[in-house]
N, C-alpha and C positions, 0 to 999 in steps of 0.2 A: 376447528382443531381441538383435540383433547387437551385438558389442562390438569395433568396428574400431579404437578409439583409446584411449589412456590418457586420464584425465580423469574426467568425470562418470560414465562407464560403470564405473569402478573397476578397470581392468586394471593399474594401477600398483601398486607395493609399498605396504605399510601406511602408512609414514611419508612416502613420496614424496621427491623431491629438493627442495632448498631453493628456494623460489620466488624468481625474479629480482625479483618485485614487492617482496620484503622490502627490497631495496636502494633502492627509490624513495621515500625519506623526503622529506616536504614540510614542513619545520619552519616555513617562512614562504613565502607566495606571492610569486612574482616579479611584476614590473610587467606582464608579458604575461598572467600568470594573473589578475591583478586586472582587467585590461582585459577579458579573456574572461568573468570572473565578472560583469561589469556588463552582459553581453548576456543576452537572454532565453534561458531554459532549455528549448529544444525537446527532447522526449524521446519514447521509446517504451518499452513494457514487454514482457517475455517472461513469459507467464502461468505461474505456479508454484504454484498452489493445491495443498494436500496434506492435506485433512481425512480423517477416518475417517467412513464412511457405512455404512448398512445393516448395523448390528451391529459388524463389525470389519474392514471392507474399506477399505484405504487407496487413495484417489484420488491420482494423481500426474500432474498436467498436464504436467510436464516430460517425463515418460515417454510419455504418450499423444500428445503433439504431436511426438515424435521429437527433442526437444532434446538428450537424452543422447547420441544418435548424431550429430547434426548441429550441435553447439554452435558449432564453428568457423565453419561457413557462416553460422549465425545472427548471430554477432557481425560478420561482414563485411557482412551485409545492413544492419545498423544503420548502419555507416559509409557504405554505398552511398546511404543516404537523406540523407546530410549531417548526421547527428546525432552528438552527443557524449555525451548523457545517456541512460542506460539504467536503467529500474527492473528490478531483478534480485533474485530470492530464491533463494539457494543452498538445496539440499534438506536442511534441518536434520534431517529424520528419517533421512537416510543419513549425514550428516557427524557429528552429535553423538550418539555411540553410548553414552555413559554419563558420569558425573561425571569431568571431566578427560580424557575420551577423544574424540579427533577424527580423522576420516578426511580430513585436509587434502589427501591425494593425489588425492581425487576432485575437488577444486576448484582446486588450484594451476595446472594448465595453462590453465584458463578465465580465471582472474584474470591470469595472465601475458599471455594474448592480449589481454585488455581493455587492460592497461597498454601493450602494444606498439602497439595501434591508437589509443590516445589516448581510449578510452571512459571516461567518468566514471560509474561505477555508483552508483545509489541503492539500497543494499542493504537488502532486507527480511530481518530475522532470523526473524520468524514470519509466515507467510502462510496462515492458516486451519488449521494443523495443528501438532502437537507430536510429538517422537519417541515411539515406543511406550513406552519406559521411563518417560516422564513422564505417561503415560496421557492426561489431558484437561485442560480449562481449569478444572475444579473443584478440581484438586489444588493445595493452598496452597503446595507446594514448588516449583512450576515457575518462578515469577518469579525466584528467586535463581539457579536453574540457567541460565536464559536470559541473565541478566546475566553469569554466568560465561562463557557461550558468546560473548557480545558482547565481553568483555575479551580472550578468546583470539583472536577474529577480528581485532580491531584490532592485536593483537601480531603476528599472522601477516601482515596486509596493512595496514601503517601508512599507506600512500598513499591509502586510501579516506577520503573526507570526508563523504559524504552517506549517511544511514541512515533507514530506517523501522523502528523497533524491533518494532512489532506492527501489521500491516496491518489496516485497517478493523475496529477494535475493536467498534464497534456491530454490524456485520454478523456478525462472529464470534459475538458473544453472542446475537444474534437467531436465527441459524440453528442454533446448537449448544445453546442453553439455553432458548429461548422456543418455537421451532418444532419442536424435537426431531429435526432433520435430520442434524446433523453431530456428530462428536466425542462428548461426553457424552450427546447425544441426550435431553435433558431438556426439560420444558415447565413452567416455573414462574418466578414473579418472583424468588424467592430464587436459583435457579440462574442466571437472567439477570444479576442484580446481582453475584453471586459471580464470574461469568465476566468482567464488566466490571472489577471492582475488581482482579482478578488481572492482567488484561491491562494496565491502567493502571500498576499497581505494577511489573510486569515492564518496561514502557517506561521508567519513571523510574529504576529500578535499572540498566537497560542504558545509559541516557543518562549516568548518573554514571560508569559504567565506561569508556565511550567517551571522555568529556570528560577523564578522568584521563590518558588517553594522547594524545588529540587535542583540545586545548582549543578549536580553531577548527571542530570538527565541527558539521554542520548536520543537523537532524532534520526530515524532511518527513513529517508525519503524514497519510497517506492515509486519508480517511474518506468513507463514502457520505453524500451530502447528500440528505436525504429530506424529503418533505412528505406529510401525510395530509389529504385533502379530505373533509369530512363529506358523506355521501350523502343525508342527510335532516336536518331540524332535531333529531331525536332523537339524532343522533350527534355534534352539535357539541361537547358536553362531553367525550366520549371522544376525539374527534379532537384537541381542545385538549390533553388529557393526553398523547397520543402525540406531538404536536408539541413538547411540552416534553421528553419522555423521549428523543427522538432526539438531544438535546444531551448526555446524561449522560456519555458517554465523554470528550468534549472538555471538558466542564465540569470533571471531575475532573483531566484531564490539564493543562489550562491555568489552573486555579485560579479558575474563574468561579463565583461564588456561585450555588447552585441556589435555586429558589423554595421556599416553605414546603411546597407540595404535593409537590415532588420530594424534599425532605429527609425528609418523613414517609414517602414511598414507599421511599426508601433504607433508613431505619431499620427499617421493617416487613419489608423483604426481606433483612435480615441484616447490613447495614453498621453498624458501631458509630460512635458520636460520635468516639471516638479515631481510628478509621481515616479518617473524613472529615477530621478536623483534620490528620492526617498528609499527606493529599493537598494540603490548603490550604497546608501549610508548604513545598511544593516549587516555589513559583511562580518561583523564580530560573531554573528551566529554560526558561521561556518565551522568554528572550532568545536561545535557540539554535534556535528552532522556526519552521518554515513550516507553515501550515495547508494540507494537501492536500485538494482537493475533488474527489470522484468523482461524475460525473453521467451517468446513462444514461436512455433513454426509459422505463425501468421504475422510476425513483426516486420518482415521484409516484403516490399511491394514492387510491382512493375507498373510504371506509369504509361498508359497507352495514349494514342494520338487524340482520342476523344475526351481526354481528361480523366477517365475512369482508371481505377487500379485493379489489378488482380494479384493474388498471392504469388510470391516468388519462392516460397520455401526458405530453407536456411542456406542461402547462397554464401553469405559471409559467416553466419553463425555467431554464437555467443562471444567467441574470442575476439573477432575483428570488431564487432560493434561495441562491445564493452570497452575495448581498448580505445575506441574513438571518444567515448564519454569520459573515461578516466584521464586521457591525455588532455582533455579540455578543462576538467575541474580539479584533478589531483587530490581527490578525497578517498578515504577508505571505501571499499566497495563491499556490498553484500548482494548476492544473487537472491532477490526477494520473491520472485515468482517464476514458475515454469510448470508445465504439465504436457501430457500427450494422451490421446485416446488409449484405452486399456491394452489393445493388442500391440501397440507400438511404445508403450510407456517404459518398459524396462530398458530397451535400447536407448530411448531418449534420456532417461535418467543418467545412464552411464556416459552418454555423449556429452550432456551438459557438465557433468562432473569432470570429465577429462578436459573439456575446454577450460573449466575453472582452474584445474591443476596447472595447465599450461600457462595461463595468465599469471598465476602465483609464481611459477618458476621463472617467468620473464619479468618479475619485479612489481607486478600490480598487487597492491595490498588488499587482499580479499579476506574478509572476516567471517563470512557466513554463506549458507546455502539453504534454500527453501523449496520444498515441493508444495505447490498450491493447486488443490487443497487436500485436506484430510479426507473429504467426502466427494463423491460425484456431485455434479451441479445440474442445474436445469436451464434450458433455453439460451445458453451462450452460443449455440449455433446460429441464432438470429441476433446476437448481441443484446439479448433480453428484450428485443422490440416486439416479438411475437410470444405471448404467454400461452404456451401449448402444453407445458409440463414435460417437454422432451428431455430425457435424461442424457446428460453429457458424461460419458464414462471416463472421467479424467482423474478421479480421486484415488487415494490409497485404499479407501474403503468404499463399498457400495452404500447406497442409501439404506440398506438393511443392516449396515455396520458389519459387513463381511469383508475380510481382507482380500485385496487383489494381489496378484503376484508381485506387482511393483511395491507393495507395502513390505513384503518380505525382503525384497532387494534393497529397499531404502534402509530398513533396519540393519541389514548386513553391512551396508556402506557406513552407516553411523557407527556401528560396532568397530569396524576396521579402522576408522579414523577418529575414534572417540577421544584420543589424546592429541589430536592434531593441534599444534601450538600456533599462536600468532605472536608477533613481536611486540612487546610492550613499548619499545622505542618508537615503533611506527604508529601505535595506537594509544597515545597517552590518554585519550578521552575515556577509554575503557577501564582505566585504573585510577581515574581522578577521584 
């Protein structure tokens, strides 16, 4: 790949210059910031997945979509859309090179440009992959090291307020430890539960470190909102089990009691009673959390008699499934991911937005919406397991950075609802 700039391409010195962002301390919000925080959080994401697949091959979506080369252009596209919020995952596998060792020179110019443009990043610490030296999600040591990374990040960039410590914990565990596709590439209940417990522990430890430095930090936990429909009467019991299991990551994270069935499943799969109690003892962290709900056309499944699943489409849709998650956790909600292929994208954008409006009208406290992502992606048609360079046309912009029709529609939506308020009484964490 060409290396035309300092920054994510790594052409600067090892330590880099001191980031101007380090001087942007925000010890308390101004009245203008409070006013802005009471507006709806329209966002976009830059796809940053980096799992290990096919043995030992690192997928890097920031590389395959050209972001390392065109990061400055990409940030300007965010502002061209009229957006201030950006879901962004710095490449931890490039930056966090060992205990106490960080290549901040790779990130400083990017963060400086975000600060200059007035972009408020929602930072993913872990997005489907870990640095090589931490191996995979079965490693019991990785949570404490990612917490160390979180602390160092906040020290380096104290102006950042929004974080997703570990993106889509359920999907990470499903693809890495149940389906055998990513990272540890295992297929067992014990591996699945181990992956989840480590990811939740890492999230909690990282939250503690961030809050120590930034007490008003907000954590937006992006999670895939799933549902399994039974394909026959014989599959009702199994579908019911899977529809309980989909909540495990958020149950542990938000301190929700699991059912007797799920508790037995956890213990049989390697979680100890003491570990379960440790998670239950962290419930004070809920006060700093927003529940991020990711919904795609692929989130609903039909369970067949042979145990396999096929896509169901949006039978229930974003409204019904988000309502299930909200009724369970009673936390503020942000729609943190959605997209659709380009010829269906505009219709899907408005469909998701209308679902969101109806939820809001029915009393669900929704604070934001995200189209994911800014750019087209590659190889998600195989869940990144086949690295063929196949372009998935789901972005607001092509990989040549040309706007799609959905970009114009999203800009129009944002303009129309730019002063969309949220209630400070419902969301005290946003004005803390």
